[in-house]
C-alpha positions in Angstrom: 58.3 111.0 251.3 57.4 113.6 248.7 56.1 117.0 249.8 55.2 118.5 246.4 51.8 117.7 245.1 53.0 116.7 241.6 55.5 114.3 243.2 52.8 112.7 245.3 50.7 112.2 242.1 53.7 110.7 240.3 54.1 108.2 243.1 50.4 107.1 242.8 50.7 106.9 239.0 53.8 104.8 239.3 52.2 102.4 241.7 49.2 102.0 239.3 51.5 101.3 236.3 53.7 98.9 238.4 50.6 96.9 239.3 49.5 96.8 235.7 52.9 95.7 234.5 53.1 93.0 237.2 49.7 91.6 236.1 50.8 91.5 232.5 54.1 89.8 233.3 52.4 87.2 235.5 49.9 86.4 232.8 52.7 85.9 230.3 54.7 83.7 232.7 51.6 81.5 233.3 51.0 81.1 229.6 54.7 80.2 229.1 54.5 77.6 231.8 51.4 76.0 230.3 53.0 76.0 226.9 56.2 74.3 228.3 54.0 71.8 230.1 52.3 70.9 226.8 55.7 70.6 225.1 56.9 68.3 227.9 53.7 66.2 227.6 54.4 65.8 223.9 50.9 67.2 222.8 51.8 69.0 219.6 48.3 70.2 218.8 47.8 71.7 222.2 51.3 73.2 222.1 50.6 74.9 218.8 47.4 76.3 220.2 49.0 77.6 223.4 51.9 79.0 221.3 49.5 81.2 219.4 48.0 82.6 222.6 51.4 83.0 224.3 52.9 84.9 221.3 49.9 87.1 221.2 50.2 88.1 224.8 54.0 88.6 224.6 53.5 90.9 221.6 50.8 92.9 223.5 53.1 93.2 226.4 55.9 94.5 224.2 53.6 97.0 222.5 52.6 98.4 225.9 56.2 98.7 226.9 56.2 95.9 229.6 58.9 94.0 227.7 61.5 95.5 225.4 60.9 94.5 221.8 64.1 92.5 221.5 63.3 90.6 224.7 59.8 89.8 223.4 61.2 88.7 220.0 63.7 86.4 221.8 61.0 84.8 224.0 58.8 84.2 220.9 61.7 82.7 218.9 62.7 80.3 221.7 59.1 79.2 222.3 58.5 78.7 218.5 61.7 76.8 218.2 60.7 74.5 221.1 57.3 73.8 219.5 58.7 73.2 216.0 61.3 70.7 217.4 58.5 68.5 218.7 58.2 65.1 217.0 
């Protein structure tokens, strides 16, 4: 356990940031699951609408540093490809 005041503060700040990052990642994962469900169901209109929301959230997460920009780009590309492959 930290004894120095600044170290104690850093621990609290890190806990806060970790919680925020977890919330953002969970939201993105939920949106991805819903998008994949729409793709599996074959509902192209709903899939395109969900893709728009999901891409927006992934880009926000990347801008906040939750995801690396290349990781975010890869996720977006794979989801876009999956939606565009739909019949």
